[in-house]
C-alpha positions as CSV (number, residue, x, y, z in Angstrom):
1,X,177.9,20.3,40.6
2,X,177.9,23.3,38.4
3,X,177.0,23.1,34.7
4,X,180.0,25.3,33.8
5,X,182.4,22.8,35.5
6,X,181.0,19.9,33.5
7,X,181.5,21.9,30.3
8,X,185.1,22.9,31.3
9,X,185.9,19.3,32.1
10,X,184.5,18.2,28.7
11,X,186.6,20.7,26.9
12,X,189.7,19.6,28.8
13,X,188.9,16.0,27.8
14,X,188.6,17.0,24.2
15,X,191.9,18.8,24.3
16,X,193.5,15.7,25.9
17,X,191.9,13.5,23.2
18,X,190.3,11.4,25.9
19,X,187.3,10.1,23.9
20,X,185.8,8.0,26.8
21,X,185.7,10.9,29.2
22,X,184.5,13.3,26.6
23,X,181.6,11.0,25.6
24,X,180.6,10.4,29.2
25,X,180.6,14.1,30.0
26,X,178.8,14.9,26.8
27,X,176.0,12.5,27.7
28,X,175.8,14.1,31.2
29,X,175.6,17.6,29.7
30,X,172.9,16.4,27.3
31,X,170.9,14.9,30.1
32,X,171.2,18.1,32.2
33,X,170.1,20.2,29.3
34,X,167.1,17.9,28.5
35,X,165.9,18.2,32.1
36,X,166.4,21.9,32.1
37,X,164.3,22.3,29.0
38,X,161.6,20.0,30.4
39,X,161.4,22.2,33.5
40,X,161.6,25.5,31.6
41,X,164.8,26.8,33.1
42,X,167.0,26.7,30.0
43,X,169.2,29.7,30.9
44,X,169.8,29.5,34.7
45,X,170.5,25.8,35.5
46,X,170.5,25.1,39.2
47,X,173.0,22.8,40.9
48,X,170.1,20.6,42.2
49,X,169.0,20.0,38.7
50,X,172.5,19.0,37.6
51,X,172.9,16.7,40.5
52,X,169.6,15.0,39.7
53,X,170.6,14.5,36.1
54,X,174.0,13.0,37.2
55,X,172.2,10.6,39.5
56,X,169.8,9.6,36.8
57,X,172.6,9.0,34.2
58,X,174.6,7.1,36.8
59,X,171.6,4.8,37.4
60,X,171.1,4.2,33.7
61,X,174.8,3.3,33.2
62,X,174.7,1.0,36.2
63,X,171.7,-0.8,34.7
64,X,173.5,-1.2,31.4
65,X,176.5,-2.6,33.3
66,X,174.4,-5.1,35.2
67,X,172.4,-6.3,32.2
68,X,175.4,-6.6,29.9
69,X,176.2,-10.2,29.0
70,X,179.4,-11.5,30.6
71,X,180.9,-12.5,27.3
72,X,180.8,-8.9,26.0
73,X,183.9,-7.9,27.9
74,X,184.7,-4.9,25.7
75,X,181.2,-3.4,26.0
76,X,181.2,-4.1,29.8
77,X,184.6,-2.3,30.1
78,X,183.2,0.7,28.2
79,X,180.1,0.8,30.5
80,X,182.4,0.5,33.6
81,X,184.6,3.4,32.4
82,X,181.6,5.6,31.8
83,X,180.2,4.7,35.2
84,X,183.4,5.5,36.9
85,X,183.6,8.9,35.2
86,X,180.0,9.8,36.1
87,X,180.5,8.6,39.7
88,X,183.3,11.3,40.0
89,X,180.7,14.0,39.5
90,X,177.9,12.4,41.6
91,X,176.9,14.2,44.8
92,X,177.9,12.5,48.0
93,X,175.2,10.2,49.4
94,X,174.2,9.8,53.0
95,X,175.4,6.7,54.8
96,X,173.0,4.2,56.3
97,X,173.6,5.5,59.9
98,X,173.0,9.1,58.7
99,X,169.7,8.2,57.1
100,X,168.5,6.2,60.1
101,X,169.4,9.1,62.5
102,X,167.7,11.6,60.2
103,X,164.5,9.6,60.1
104,X,164.4,8.9,63.8
105,X,165.0,12.5,64.7
106,X,162.8,14.3,62.1
107,X,160.0,11.7,61.8
108,X,159.7,10.3,65.3
109,X,155.9,10.9,65.4
110,X,155.4,9.2,62.0
111,X,157.5,6.2,63.0
112,X,155.2,5.7,66.0
113,X,152.3,5.1,63.5
114,X,154.3,2.4,61.7
115,X,152.7,3.5,58.4
116,X,155.4,2.8,56.0
117,X,153.7,4.5,53.0
118,X,153.3,7.8,54.9
119,X,156.9,7.7,56.2
120,X,158.4,6.9,52.8
121,X,156.4,9.7,51.2
122,X,157.7,12.3,53.7
123,X,161.2,11.0,53.9
124,X,161.7,10.7,50.1
125,X,160.6,14.3,49.7
126,X,163.4,15.5,52.0
127,X,166.1,13.0,51.0
128,X,165.6,13.0,47.2
129,X,169.1,13.2,45.6
130,X,170.8,12.9,49.0
131,X,170.4,9.2,49.6
132,X,169.6,6.0,47.7
133,X,165.9,5.2,47.6
134,X,166.4,1.5,48.0
135,X,168.5,2.1,51.2
136,X,165.9,4.4,52.6
137,X,163.2,1.8,51.9
138,X,165.2,-0.9,53.7
139,X,165.8,1.4,56.7
140,X,162.1,2.5,57.0
141,X,161.0,-1.2,56.7
142,X,163.4,-2.1,59.5
143,X,162.2,0.8,61.7
144,X,158.5,-0.1,61.1
145,X,158.9,-3.7,62.3
């Protein structure tokens, strides 16, 4: 996802008076800018950095949604709307089969050692931002049995 696209979509939401969408996109842009400043690339923001920020924000909103008390329906609906908007911009994640195939092909020699820590360290470096870490952990655990 390009930073420019996020900004254009936020402007469109502002013109359409869509406050929920504008607020969600504004928080995404802020998160991207914060990470860019932290990494010292304020001017030329890479797509990978934008994707990483989107995934991080999506995870935060999902946690808010899960920890929200059931009787707070209005707040829960707000979190769900924000989550749905952020999810539109999230990069596509690999499926369970794709992850398993990737690990078996690229890390066959590491799988033979059955050292889960070494496998996870190598795999996470390659699949960061492309697949869910919990899912990778489950697959590696299954393959190490």
